[in-house]
TORDREN-182150 format. One record per residue (C-alpha): residue in one letter; x, y, z. Coordinates in pm, whole numbers. Layout:
<a <X Y Z>>
...
This chain:
<m <49 -347 -311>>
<v <-246 -565 -274>>
<a <-504 -484 -527>>
<t <-823 -471 -315>>
<s <-944 -452 36>>
<a <-1032 -829 29>>
<e <-695 -934 -92>>
<h <-537 -731 158>>
<d <-731 -872 454>>
<a <-671 -1234 314>>
<l <-327 -1167 317>>
<l <-319 -1037 666>>
<l <-512 -1341 772>>
<r <-269 -1557 611>>
<l <18 -1375 802>>
<r <-144 -1419 1112>>
<r <-164 -1770 1079>>
<i <181 -1796 991>>
<e <258 -1596 1311>>
<g <60 -1844 1516>>
<q <233 -2132 1344>>
<v <551 -1972 1438>>
<r <462 -1937 1802>>
<g <355 -2303 1798>>
<i <726 -2392 1686>>
<a <866 -2187 1949>>
<r <654 -2381 2218>>
<m <738 -2707 2076>>
<v <1116 -2613 2126>>
<d <1050 -2490 2463>>
<d <864 -2827 2547>>
<q <1166 -3005 2383>>
<a <939 -3187 2124>>
<y <1059 -3437 1908>>
<c <1297 -3271 1649>>
<i <1154 -3409 1332>>
<d <806 -3292 1428>>
<v <971 -2927 1489>>
<l <1125 -2946 1165>>
<t <794 -3063 1004>>
<q <631 -2772 1144>>
<v <927 -2518 1034>>
<s <899 -2665 682>>
<a <512 -2588 672>>
<a <572 -2215 808>>
<s <837 -2162 544>>
<r <613 -2311 248>>
<a <344 -2077 395>>
<l <556 -1765 374>>
<q <675 -1860 47>>
<s <305 -1866 -66>>
<v <264 -1520 66>>
<a <566 -1396 -88>>
<l <435 -1548 -437>>
<v <106 -1363 -371>>
<l <302 -1036 -322>>
<l <500 -1103 -633>>
<d <200 -1169 -831>>
<e <42 -848 -719>>
<h <364 -664 -827>>
<l <392 -812 -1158>>
<r <-2 -746 -1219>>
<h <-31 -391 -1095>>
<c <306 -241 -1046>>
<l <487 -359 -1322>>
<s <206 -343 -1557>>
<q <142 32 -1477>>
<a <520 96 -1530>>
<a <501 -58 -1856>>
<q <228 193 -1966>>
<v <464 479 -1856>>
<g <777 290 -2003>>
<g <1136 444 -1949>>
<e <1337 428 -1673>>
<l <1044 347 -1426>>
<h <949 34 -1625>>
<e <1338 -84 -1601>>
<e <1333 -23 -1259>>
<k <1030 -224 -1172>>
<v <1161 -505 -1406>>
<h <1476 -490 -1211>>
<e <1308 -511 -876>>
<a <1094 -793 -999>>
<s <1405 -975 -1099>>
<a <1598 -923 -789>>
<a <1270 -1037 -581>>
<i <1254 -1371 -793>>
<a <1632 -1431 -715>>
<r <1577 -1386 -354>>
<l <1285 -1630 -367>>
<v <1450 -1866 -568>>
<r <1764 -1866 -325>>
<s <1569 -1912 -15>>
């Protein structure tokens, strides 16, 4: 997963901030805030999640895929397929 403890902690911090954003969005909906304001916050939270996804994908490519390439064979093919599928999911979202 994430290479170092510092990177792991940074990723968790980002996710906690996103969690706070989502709770804020729920409060906005509960308070019947202006729809465009809510949509703006939803967009910001979505971009933040995409940013986390890109960090995770980068880690997968730099570590998991790199290690699998050294091993070669079916493991490498499997990791390439996983990365391709993850990229496809990110592009569709």
